[in-house]
C-alpha positions in Angstrom: 0.0 0.0 0.0 1.5 3.4 -1.0 2.2 6.0 1.7 -0.5 8.3 0.3 -3.2 5.7 1.2 -2.2 5.6 4.9 -4.4 8.1 6.8 -2.6 9.7 9.7 -4.1 10.3 13.1 -5.3 13.8 13.8 -2.3 14.9 15.8 0.1 13.7 13.0 -2.1 15.4 10.4 -1.9 18.7 12.2 1.9 18.3 12.7 2.4 17.4 9.1 0.3 20.4 8.0 2.6 22.7 10.0 5.6 21.4 8.0 5.9 23.2 4.6 7.1 20.1 2.8 4.1 18.0 3.9 1.4 20.7 4.2 -0.6 20.0 1.1 -0.5 16.2 1.5 -1.7 16.5 5.1 -4.5 18.8 4.1 -5.6 16.4 1.3 -5.7 13.6 3.9 -7.7 15.7 6.3 -10.2 16.6 3.6 -10.5 12.9 2.6 -11.0 11.9 6.2 -13.7 14.4 7.1 -15.4 15.8 4.1 -18.2 13.3 3.8 -19.2 13.6 7.5 -19.0 17.4 7.4 -20.9 17.5 4.1 -23.8 15.5 5.6 -23.8 17.6 8.7 -24.2 20.7 6.5 -26.6 19.1 4.1 -29.1 18.2 6.9 -29.3 21.9 7.8 -29.5 23.5 4.4 -31.0 20.6 2.3 -29.7 21.4 -1.2 -26.5 19.7 -2.5 -25.2 22.8 -4.2 -25.6 25.0 -1.1 -24.0 22.3 1.0 -21.0 22.0 -1.4 -20.5 25.8 -1.3 -20.5 25.9 2.5 -18.2 22.8 2.6 -15.8 24.6 0.4 -15.9 27.7 2.7 -15.3 25.4 5.7 -12.1 23.9 4.2 -10.9 27.3 3.1 -11.1 28.4 6.7 -9.5 25.2 7.9 -6.6 25.8 5.4 -6.1 29.3 6.7 -6.3 28.4 10.4 -5.1 24.9 10.9 -1.5 26.0 11.5 -2.8 27.9 14.6 -5.0 25.0 15.8 -3.8 24.4 19.4 -5.4 20.9 19.7 -7.2 21.9 22.9 -10.2 20.0 21.5 -10.4 17.1 19.0 -9.8 18.0 15.4 -13.2 16.8 14.3 -14.8 18.9 17.0 -13.0 22.0 15.7 -14.0 21.1 12.1 -17.7 20.6 13.1 -17.6 24.0 14.9 -16.4 25.7 11.8 -18.9 23.8 9.7 -21.8 24.7 12.0 -20.8 28.3 12.2 -20.5 28.6 8.4 -23.8 26.9 7.9 -25.6 29.1 10.5 -24.0 32.2 8.9 -25.2 31.0 5.4 -28.7 30.5 6.7 -28.8 33.9 8.3 -27.5 35.5 5.0 -30.2 33.7 3.1 -32.9 34.9 5.5 -31.7 38.5 5.1 -31.5 38.1 1.3 -35.1 37.1 1.2 -37.8 39.3 2.7 -40.0 36.4 3.9 -41.2 35.9 7.5 -39.9 33.1 9.7 -42.8 30.8 8.9 -42.3 31.5 5.2 -38.6 30.7 5.6 -39.5 27.3 7.2 -41.9 26.6 4.3 -39.0 27.6 2.0 -36.8 24.9 3.4 -39.7 22.4 3.3 -40.3 23.3 -0.3 -36.6 22.7 -1.1 -36.9 19.2 0.4 -40.1 18.5 -1.6 -38.3 19.7 -4.8 -35.4 17.2 -4.4 -35.1 14.5 -7.0 -36.5 11.2 -5.7 -38.7 12.9 -3.1 -41.4 10.7 -1.8 -43.6 12.3 0.9 -44.4 8.9 2.3 -40.9 7.9 3.1 -39.9 8.3 6.8 -36.6 10.0 6.1 -38.2 12.6 3.9 -40.8 13.3 6.6 -38.0 13.6 9.2 -36.2 16.0 6.9 -39.4 18.1 6.6 -39.8 18.1 10.3 -36.2 19.2 10.8 -36.6 22.0 8.2 -39.2 23.6 10.6 -36.8 23.7 13.5 -35.0 26.9 14.5 -31.4 26.8 13.2 -29.8 26.1 16.6 -32.2 23.3 17.3 -31.6 21.9 13.9 -27.9 21.8 14.5 -28.3 20.2 17.9 -30.7 17.6 16.6 -28.4 16.8 13.6 -25.3 16.4 15.7 -27.1 14.2 18.3 -29.4 12.2 16.2 -27.3 11.6 13.0 -23.8 12.0 14.3 -24.4 10.6 17.8 -22.1 13.3 19.1 -21.9 13.3 22.9 -23.2 16.5 24.6 -19.8 17.4 25.9 -18.4 17.5 22.4 -21.5 19.3 21.1 -20.8 21.9 23.9 -17.4 22.6 22.3 -18.8 22.7 18.8 -21.7 25.0 19.6 -20.2 26.9 22.5 -23.2 26.2 24.6 -23.6 24.5 28.0 -24.4 20.8 28.2 -27.7 21.6 30.1 -28.8 24.0 27.4 -28.0 21.5 24.7 -30.0 18.8 26.4 -33.0 21.1 26.7 -32.6 22.2 23.1 -32.4 18.6 21.9 -35.5 17.6 24.0 -37.5 20.5 22.5 -36.3 19.6 19.0 -37.3 15.9 19.4 -40.7 17.0 20.7 -41.3 19.2 17.7 -40.1 16.5 15.3 -42.4 13.9 17.0 -45.4 16.3 16.9 -44.8 17.0 13.2 -44.4 13.3 12.4 -47.6 12.4 14.2 -49.6 15.1 12.4 -48.3 14.6 8.9 
């Protein structure tokens, strides 16, 4: 197996990134290791593939610019998820400001995006779950996605979202209740 196929652990990746001779190779490995997980984290919050790819690209641009300064006080993937979550929430806020619709119209906008996706079947459970998630406030959507899909522990979510564990548990509880209510009524 060639050296390029060997994926380094996160500490080694960061150390390799800080060396000019191995910087690009380390970054390529980091992208390969995390891009799919981060992509789906973003996609669950913004729905459309093109928007998710744009945000993902911005995430990795920020990572490229800031990885040399990463102090490894948290896990690398926690740091990456924090950047991805912040970029996604910033994108959502920018989209809201760009449009002049109300919050309920904005929720319907995301639900309509889901319905417009190729292969949409309103009877499939996953699509119904996506529609329910589209109606959640952005922070609850992020908490729900990290906990439900990524099974991220609350302590790590606290680092990603810069929120207390107690607040995250409450937010997740409220999100689950809203999702359950939507699923029962639709």
